[in-house]
C-alpha positions in Angstrom: 105.3 80.6 79.1 108.3 81.0 81.5 110.1 84.4 82.0 112.9 85.4 84.2 113.5 89.1 85.5 117.1 89.1 86.6 119.4 91.9 87.3 117.1 93.7 89.8 119.1 96.3 91.7 116.2 96.7 94.7 113.2 94.6 94.6 110.9 96.5 96.9 107.2 95.3 98.1 104.9 94.5 100.8 103.9 91.7 101.5 100.6 89.6 102.3 96.8 89.6 100.9 95.4 91.7 103.6 95.1 95.9 104.4 98.2 97.2 106.2 97.8 100.0 109.3 99.1 101.4 111.7 103.3 100.7 112.2 102.6 98.1 109.5 101.3 100.4 106.7 104.8 101.7 106.5 106.6 97.7 106.2 108.1 97.0 102.9 110.8 94.2 102.2 113.6 94.9 100.2 115.8 92.9 98.4 118.5 93.7 96.5 120.2 91.9 93.6 117.0 89.9 93.4 115.5 88.0 90.4 112.0 86.8 89.7 110.8 83.6 88.0 107.3 83.7 86.2 105.3 81.3 84.8 101.9 81.6 82.4 101.4 85.0 84.2 102.1 83.7 87.6 104.9 84.7 90.1 107.0 81.4 90.7 109.8 82.0 92.8 111.9 85.3 93.9 115.7 85.0 94.8 117.8 87.6 96.7 121.6 87.2 95.9 120.7 83.4 94.6 118.9 82.3 97.8 114.9 82.2 98.5 113.4 85.1 99.9 110.3 83.1 101.5 109.7 79.5 102.1 107.6 79.3 98.9 110.2 80.2 96.8 113.0 77.8 95.4 116.4 78.5 93.5 116.4 79.9 90.1 116.2 77.0 87.7 119.3 77.6 85.1 118.4 80.3 82.3 118.1 78.4 79.5 114.8 76.8 81.0 113.1 80.2 80.4 111.5 80.9 77.2 111.9 84.8 77.8 114.5 86.9 79.7 114.3 90.4 80.9 117.7 92.2 82.2 116.1 94.9 84.6 119.6 96.3 84.3 119.6 97.3 88.3 117.0 99.2 88.5 114.0 99.3 91.1 111.2 97.2 90.5 107.6 97.0 92.4 104.2 95.9 91.9 102.4 97.2 89.6 100.2 100.5 90.7 96.8 100.4 91.6 94.3 102.9 91.3 91.7 102.6 93.3 89.2 105.3 92.7 88.4 106.6 89.7 85.8 107.9 87.4 87.0 107.4 84.0 83.9 107.0 81.5 82.6 109.9 80.6 81.8 112.2 77.9 82.8 115.6 76.7 86.0 117.5 79.4 84.8 120.7 81.7 87.8 123.1 80.7 85.6 125.7 80.6 85.1 125.7 83.8 88.8 127.5 84.7 87.4 130.5 84.1 84.4 130.3 86.6 87.4 129.1 89.6 89.6 131.6 88.8 86.7 134.0 89.1 86.2 132.3 92.6 83.6 130.2 92.3 84.2 126.9 94.4 83.0 122.8 93.7 79.6 123.1 94.8 78.9 126.8 93.2 79.1 125.2 90.1 77.2 122.6 90.9 74.0 124.3 92.1 74.5 126.6 88.7 74.1 123.5 86.5 77.5 122.7 85.9 79.9 120.3 87.3 78.6 116.9 87.3 75.7 117.9 86.1 77.4 119.2 82.5 79.1 115.5 82.6 76.0 114.0 82.9 74.5 115.9 79.9 77.9 114.7 77.4 77.4 111.4 78.8 74.1 110.6 78.2 74.5 112.1 74.7 77.8 109.8 74.2 77.5 106.2 72.5 78.7 102.9 74.6 81.2 102.7 71.6 82.4 106.3 71.9 82.7 106.2 75.9 84.5 102.5 75.5 87.2 104.4 73.1 87.8 107.2 75.0 88.2 104.9 78.4 90.4 102.5 76.9 92.6 105.3 75.5 93.0 106.5 79.1 93.6 102.7 80.2 96.9 102.7 77.6 97.9 105.7 79.5 97.8 104.7 82.6 99.3 101.2 81.9 102.3 103.7 80.1 102.6 105.3 84.1 103.1 101.8 85.7 99.4 101.7 87.1 98.1 97.9 86.0 95.3 97.8 87.7 92.3 100.4 88.8 88.9 100.8 89.7 86.1 102.5 87.7 82.9 104.2 88.8 79.7 105.1 87.1 78.1 107.8 88.3 77.6 110.4 85.0 74.5 108.8 83.6 72.2 109.3 86.7 69.3 107.5 85.3 68.8 103.4 84.3 69.5 103.8 80.4 72.7 105.9 81.3 74.5 104.5 84.2 73.6 100.8 82.7 75.5 101.8 79.6 78.6 103.5 81.9 78.5 100.1 83.4 78.8 98.1 80.2 81.2 100.0 79.4 83.5 99.5 82.4 82.4 95.4 81.7 83.8 95.8 78.3 87.1 97.4 79.4 87.9 94.7 81.8 87.1 92.1 79.4 88.9 93.8 76.7 91.8 95.2 77.7 94.6 94.3 79.7 94.3 96.2 82.8 92.2 94.8 85.7 89.2 97.1 86.2 86.9 96.9 89.2 83.7 98.4 88.6 81.7 100.3 91.2 78.1 101.4 90.5 78.0 105.3 91.7 74.3 106.3 90.9 74.1 108.7 93.7 76.6 110.6 92.6 74.4 113.8 92.1 71.0 114.5 91.7 69.7 114.3 88.4 68.1 117.6 86.7 64.7 115.5 86.4 64.9 114.7 90.2 66.1 118.3 91.5 64.2 119.1 95.1 63.4 115.3 94.6 66.3 113.6 96.4 64.8 111.1 98.5 62.4 110.1 95.3 65.6 109.5 93.3 67.6 107.5 96.1 64.5 104.9 96.0 64.2 104.9 92.6 68.0 103.8 92.4 67.3 101.3 95.2 64.1 99.8 94.3 64.8 100.0 90.4 68.0 100.8 89.0 70.5 99.0 92.0 68.6 95.6 91.4 69.1 95.6 88.0 72.8 96.5 87.9 72.8 93.3 90.1 70.8 90.9 87.9 73.0 91.8 85.2 76.5 91.4 87.2 77.6 95.4 86.2 78.9 95.4 89.4 81.0 94.8 92.8 80.5 97.7 94.5 78.1 100.6 95.3 79.1 104.4 96.0 77.7 107.1 96.9 78.5 111.3 97.3 77.5 111.9 101.0 78.0 116.0 100.7 76.2 118.7 101.1 73.8 119.8 98.7 74.3 116.3 97.2 73.3 113.2 99.5 73.0 113.5 103.0 73.8 110.9 105.8 70.4 109.2 106.3 69.8 109.0 102.2 73.3 107.7 102.2 72.7 104.9 104.7 69.1 104.0 102.7 71.3 103.6 99.8 74.0 101.6 100.8 72.4 99.7 103.3 70.2 98.2 100.4 73.6 97.8 98.5 74.7 95.6 101.1 71.3 93.8 101.0 71.7 92.9 97.5 75.6 91.2 97.7 77.7 94.4 96.8 80.6 95.4 98.3 80.6 99.7 99.9 82.2 102.4 99.0 81.0 106.1 100.1 82.5 109.7 99.1 82.6 111.2 102.4 83.9 114.3 104.3 85.0 115.7 101.3 83.7 119.9 101.7 81.8 119.2 104.9 82.2 116.3 107.8 78.0 115.2 107.7 78.1 112.0 109.1 79.9 109.6 106.0 83.0 108.6 107.5 81.0 107.5 110.6 78.5 105.8 108.1 81.0 104.3 106.5 82.8 102.8 109.6 79.2 101.4 111.1 78.2 99.4 107.8 81.7 98.5 107.6 82.2 100.0 104.2 85.5 98.7 101.9 86.5 102.1 101.6 85.7 105.6 101.9 86.8 108.3 100.0 88.4 111.7 99.8 87.9 112.6 103.9 89.8 116.0 103.5 87.4 117.4 106.3 87.3 114.3 108.4 86.8 114.7 112.1 88.2 112.3 115.0 85.0 110.5 115.5 84.8 109.7 111.6 88.2 108.7 112.1 87.3 106.3 115.1 84.2 104.8 113.4 86.6 103.7 110.0 89.4 102.0 112.4 86.6 100.0 114.1 85.0 99.6 111.1 88.0 98.3 109.2 87.6 100.7 106.6 90.3 102.0 104.2 90.5 105.8 103.8 91.0 106.4 100.2 92.6 109.5 99.8 92.9 111.7 96.3 95.7 114.3 97.1 96.1 115.3 93.1 92.4 116.8 93.9 93.2 118.6 96.9 96.1 120.0 94.6 93.7 121.0 92.1 90.9 122.6 93.8 93.5 124.5 96.2 91.9 122.5 99.4 93.4 121.6 102.3 95.0 117.5 102.3 93.3 115.3 104.4 95.1 114.3 107.7 97.0 110.5 106.5 99.6 110.5 109.1 96.6 111.2 111.9 94.7 108.1 110.1 98.0 106.3 110.1 98.1 107.0 113.9 94.4 105.7 114.5 95.4 102.4 112.0 93.0 103.3 109.6 94.5 101.4 106.3 95.3 104.5 104.0 95.3 104.1 100.3 96.2 106.7 97.9 94.4 107.2 94.1 94.2 109.7 91.6 90.5 110.7 91.6 90.7 110.9 87.5 87.3 112.6 86.5 86.3 115.6 84.4 86.1 118.2 86.9 87.5 118.0 90.4 90.9 116.1 89.3 91.6 115.8 85.3 95.2 113.9 85.7 95.2 110.2 85.9 98.9 110.4 86.7 99.4 108.3 89.9 102.9 108.9 90.4 101.9 112.5 90.9 99.8 111.6 93.3 102.5 109.5 94.8 104.5 112.5 94.8 101.9 114.7 96.8 101.6 111.7 99.5 105.1 112.2 100.6 105.1 116.1 100.1 101.7 116.8 101.7 100.6 113.9 103.7 104.2 113.3 105.3 104.0 110.0 104.4 107.1 108.1 104.1 108.1 106.3 100.8 107.4 102.6 102.7 103.8 103.7 103.3 102.8 105.4 100.2 104.0 102.1 98.1 101.6 100.1 100.4 99.1 103.0 99.3 98.9 102.6 96.2 99.7 98.4 95.7 98.4 96.4 98.9 96.1 98.9 100.2 93.8 99.4 97.1 93.9 96.0 96.2 92.4 95.0 99.2 89.7 97.7 99.6 89.0 96.7 95.9 88.6 92.7 96.7 91.6 91.7 95.1 94.4 91.5 97.5 95.0 87.8 97.0 96.1 88.3 93.4 96.9 91.8 93.0 99.3 94.5 95.3 102.3 92.7 96.1 105.2 90.6 94.6 105.2 87.2 96.1 104.9 83.3 95.2 101.6 82.6 93.7 100.9 86.6 92.8 99.7 87.3 89.6 102.9 89.1 87.6 102.1 92.9 87.6 105.2 94.5 88.0 106.5 97.6 87.4 110.6 97.9 86.4 111.8 101.7 87.0 114.0 104.1 85.8 115.3 104.5 89.2 117.2 102.8 91.9 114.5 102.9 94.4 111.5 103.7 95.4 112.4 107.2 96.9 113.5 108.7 93.8 110.1 108.1 92.9 108.9 109.9 95.5 111.6 112.7 94.8 110.9 113.6 90.8 107.8 114.7 89.9 106.5 115.6 86.8 108.3 113.2 84.4 107.1 109.1 83.6 109.7 107.2 85.7 108.1 103.8 84.7 110.8 102.2 82.1 108.9 98.8 81.9 105.6 97.9 82.6 104.4 93.9 83.2 100.9 93.0 83.3 99.8 89.3 84.0 103.5 88.1 82.9 103.3 90.2 79.3 105.6 93.4 78.9 102.9 95.8 77.8 105.6 98.8 77.6 
């Protein structure tokens, strides 16, 4: 199948298959009057004003040689967005917590009262595998409609072997049956389950010696993640968990410094984790460790917005040469939104990142942090044809407009899905 996308007013993309940091975070190529030739889901050539844009491209063949021709009508085209942090497999919802929050309860107050994550754990354990699949599949449909063509998905609402494996089987099935590329992350250490209350060390040992090896044996996850936070898992417990994950061959991720800086970001850099998530409360030594370890900062501005918290110091991280990504953190408690376009808006308005830095943060950087940078995250010959035709002339418009879905057409693996 040969497809031509023509009359692209502006094609904007990062380039390369590596994490972009420092000054390179804000470097995008912008091609005027561009066209893209696609064959069997792979980009074969890109031209601008009738000329190849790099040595790998070639002049476009005659239009008659294509099976399908798509007219971009002068609009902006970018790579498909990559949401590098989601918790989209869960039972129930938690809208009843709004009243608690309005009364002054914060995230940890709700968790200590048996709500929060533990409420979702109860509902997830009650849900069948098919119920979780159908619910999450609908979420992926919604994400595709908004221009998100790939995502990471974590377990973490099962918190026992049976239900964690159930969640990961759902994630595997989504990756097999849905057009979306879904990267699976095992997050058995998302909270201490009720049956292990007061015995966090024992729960970590169960994860390390029983559950995590079984996840590996069944090939259900590529990464392992842990919530390193006050009242959850401390830095030493997180070290034990992540070192075991590394020993088993998992890539490493860590929820760190969301509420308190208790050593998670330093640990991330020391262990050369692929990414550290949240980082609202990160301090200079944590940033220095991440920069030295090559760890991507996976920032979640919609969570700060929803919880009424401060925003992570994104510009300082860019100054420190830490690759910065922006993700939704879609989950039923602290961020019940999967609208990555809104996170793009917040990236400019609250992080003070440039549009170019933000585009990098929702394309190539999360792709690399999730092990997909060789195939996804940029529009270049040899990469998978995942892209968005926007109802906008430039990416500044995507950063400027909020509350509207500006994705006009979405292509996944060379097929139009919107």
